[in-house]
Structure formats: C-alpha cells, structure tokens
C-alpha positions as CSV (number, residue, x, y, z in Angstrom):
1,M,-86.6,-18.4,56.6
2,R,-86.8,-16.3,59.8
3,L,-88.0,-12.8,60.0
4,F,-86.3,-10.4,62.5
5,L,-88.0,-7.3,64.1
6,L,-86.5,-4.9,66.6
7,L,-89.1,-3.8,69.2
8,I,-88.1,-0.9,71.4
9,I,-89.2,-1.4,75.0
10,T,-88.8,1.8,77.0
11,G,-92.2,2.8,78.3
12,A,-93.9,2.4,81.7
13,V,-96.7,0.1,80.5
14,T,-97.0,-3.1,82.4
15,I,-98.2,-6.2,80.8
16,S,-101.2,-6.3,83.2
17,A,-102.0,-2.7,82.4
18,A,-101.6,-3.6,78.7
19,A,-104.1,-6.4,79.3
20,Q,-106.6,-4.0,80.9
21,G,-106.1,-1.2,78.4
22,G,-105.2,-3.6,75.6
23,K,-108.6,-3.5,73.9
24,K,-108.5,0.2,73.2
25,K,-104.9,0.1,72.3
26,A,-105.5,-2.9,70.0
27,V,-108.2,-1.0,68.1
28,R,-106.0,2.1,67.6
29,L,-103.0,0.0,66.6
30,T,-105.1,-2.1,64.2
31,R,-105.9,1.0,62.1
32,E,-102.2,2.0,61.9
33,A,-100.5,-1.3,61.4
34,D,-99.5,-2.9,58.0
35,L,-99.1,-6.3,59.5
36,I,-100.8,-7.8,62.6
37,L,-99.7,-11.2,63.8
38,I,-100.8,-13.5,66.6
39,V,-97.6,-15.1,67.8
40,E,-96.6,-17.7,70.3
41,V,-93.4,-17.5,72.3
42,E,-91.1,-20.4,71.3
43,K,-88.1,-19.3,73.4
44,R,-86.1,-16.5,74.7
45,L,-82.7,-16.6,73.0
46,P,-79.5,-16.2,75.2
47,G,-79.6,-12.7,76.6
48,P,-77.0,-10.1,77.2
49,S,-75.2,-9.5,80.5
50,F,-76.1,-5.8,80.9
51,Y,-79.0,-3.4,80.5
52,S,-79.0,-0.6,77.9
53,G,-77.3,2.6,78.9
54,Y,-74.2,3.8,77.2
55,M,-74.6,0.8,74.8
56,L,-77.7,-0.7,73.4
57,S,-78.6,-4.1,74.9
58,T,-81.2,-6.3,73.3
59,H,-82.7,-9.7,74.1
60,E,-84.4,-11.7,71.4
61,V,-87.5,-13.8,71.5
62,S,-88.4,-16.4,68.9
63,Y,-92.0,-16.5,68.1
64,R,-94.1,-18.9,66.0
65,V,-96.7,-17.2,63.8
66,V,-100.1,-18.5,64.9
67,E,-102.3,-16.4,62.6
68,V,-101.9,-13.4,60.3
69,L,-104.8,-11.0,61.1
70,K,-103.7,-8.3,58.6
71,G,-101.1,-8.1,55.9
72,E,-98.8,-10.8,54.6
73,A,-96.1,-12.6,56.5
74,N,-93.5,-14.4,54.5
75,S,-92.3,-16.7,57.3
76,G,-93.9,-18.9,59.9
77,E,-91.4,-17.7,62.5
78,I,-90.3,-14.3,63.6
79,D,-87.5,-13.2,66.0
80,V,-88.2,-10.0,67.9
81,G,-85.4,-8.0,69.6
82,F,-86.5,-6.1,72.7
83,I,-84.2,-3.4,74.1
84,L,-83.5,-4.1,77.7
85,V,-83.9,-1.2,80.1
86,A,-83.5,-1.6,83.8
87,G,-86.9,-1.3,85.6
88,D,-88.9,-1.8,82.4
89,P,-92.1,-3.8,82.9
90,L,-91.1,-6.4,80.3
91,A,-87.7,-6.9,81.8
92,D,-86.8,-9.3,84.6
93,T,-86.4,-7.5,88.0
94,K,-83.4,-9.6,89.0
95,K,-81.1,-9.7,86.0
96,P,-80.7,-8.2,82.5
97,Q,-83.1,-10.3,80.6
98,L,-86.7,-10.2,79.4
99,S,-89.3,-11.3,82.0
100,P,-89.5,-15.1,82.0
101,I,-93.2,-14.7,83.0
102,V,-94.2,-12.5,80.1
103,F,-92.1,-14.3,77.6
104,K,-92.8,-17.8,78.8
105,P,-92.9,-20.4,76.0
106,G,-96.5,-20.9,75.0
107,N,-97.6,-17.3,75.8
108,Q,-99.3,-15.5,73.0
109,H,-99.0,-11.9,72.0
110,I,-100.4,-9.7,69.2
111,L,-97.6,-7.9,67.3
112,F,-98.4,-4.7,65.4
113,I,-95.9,-4.0,62.7
114,N,-95.3,-1.5,59.9
115,Y,-93.3,-1.9,56.7
116,N,-90.4,0.4,55.8
117,E,-91.5,3.1,58.3
118,G,-90.7,4.2,61.7
119,E,-88.0,6.1,63.5
120,E,-84.4,5.3,62.5
121,H,-83.5,3.8,65.9
122,C,-86.3,1.1,65.3
123,K,-84.7,0.1,62.0
124,R,-83.2,-3.4,61.7
125,N,-81.9,-4.6,58.3
126,M,-83.4,-7.8,57.1
127,P,-81.3,-10.7,55.8
128,A,-80.2,-10.2,52.1
129,D,-83.0,-12.5,50.8
130,E,-85.7,-10.4,52.5
131,S,-87.2,-7.5,50.5
132,R,-88.8,-5.6,53.4
133,Q,-87.7,-3.9,56.6
134,Y,-90.1,-4.1,59.6
135,Y,-90.8,-1.8,62.4
136,A,-92.8,-2.2,65.6
137,I,-95.6,0.2,65.5
138,D,-95.8,2.6,68.4
139,Q,-92.3,1.4,69.6
140,N,-92.8,0.1,73.1
141,K,-96.5,-0.5,72.7
142,G,-96.3,-2.8,69.6
143,I,-97.4,-5.8,71.5
144,V,-100.5,-6.7,73.6
145,P,-101.5,-10.0,75.2
146,A,-103.4,-12.2,72.7
147,T,-106.4,-12.5,75.0
148,P,-109.8,-13.4,73.4
149,E,-111.0,-9.8,74.1
150,N,-108.0,-8.2,72.4
151,I,-108.2,-10.6,69.4
152,E,-112.0,-9.8,69.1
153,A,-111.3,-6.1,69.3
154,V,-108.7,-6.4,66.5
155,E,-111.0,-8.5,64.3
156,Q,-113.9,-6.0,64.9
157,A,-111.6,-3.0,64.0
158,L,-110.6,-4.8,60.8
159,L,-114.2,-5.1,59.8
160,N,-114.8,-1.3,60.2
C-alpha cells in the first residue's frame, strides 16, 4: 500500500543551502513534526509538460522508507508530489520537471510530516483504505538532505 503526500515547493531555499542550514532546520522541524522519515528516492514518476501558474503542476517522486525516526508509517513506500515552479531550486532549469540531481535514484532525504494539519492547499486525500491525511510540515521546507549531520541533529532533538 502506497502513501501519498503533497509537498509544496515554492521557496528560495537551494538544496545546498538546505544542507548548510539543514542541521538547525532539522532540529526545529523535529519538534513540530508528527512523522519523520528517512527516505530514499526510487524514481521520479513521469512529469508534467508545464510549470505551475494558472494551473497547478506537480511532479511525483516515489520514495522507499529507510527508517522511521518519529511516529508510525503504515507503508514501506511513499509518493511525494512536489509543485513545480519555474526557477525553484528543486526544479530542473531546462524543462518542467524536478531536478534529476536532487531527485536522483538512491539519494536520501529526511521528510518532516504532520497528520491532519496544515494549510488547505497542502491537503491531499488519501486512498479510501487510508485513515489519515498527511501534510508536509513547513511547506517548501519539509525535506532536508539525509546527511549524517542532519540525521544526528534529528536524533539528538528527539532525545531532548
């Protein structure tokens, strides 16, 4: 059974900046999140042919759940939909799709998720057999690279 999450990507945080500032952000998000997952990119699903503008455009990534750091995950896989915005640091610079560098199969991210909360535009209904709805915490900042430093920061924050 697959889990689906919609993650809004609209900010100006680059993945390298997220890596540099990821430790502080990881600590803050750890306190606020209901569910924290270390996930590995399996694949980027076929993408749209346009960026968001008058219409919403999303590109989904299939992740394998590597480890649950906080909360309970009822699936070993999760699909995350990212809203595509031209010029966004997680988007490809040449065509409307997610960055093949950031979302390369095998790359690992830490996902910070809340249950049944969040702004209405982050909401995505779960399949009928799922009992929860999931929201990316902090919208566009709901992921950080799963570096040893960021994982350690999350684990330390969980102990406090």
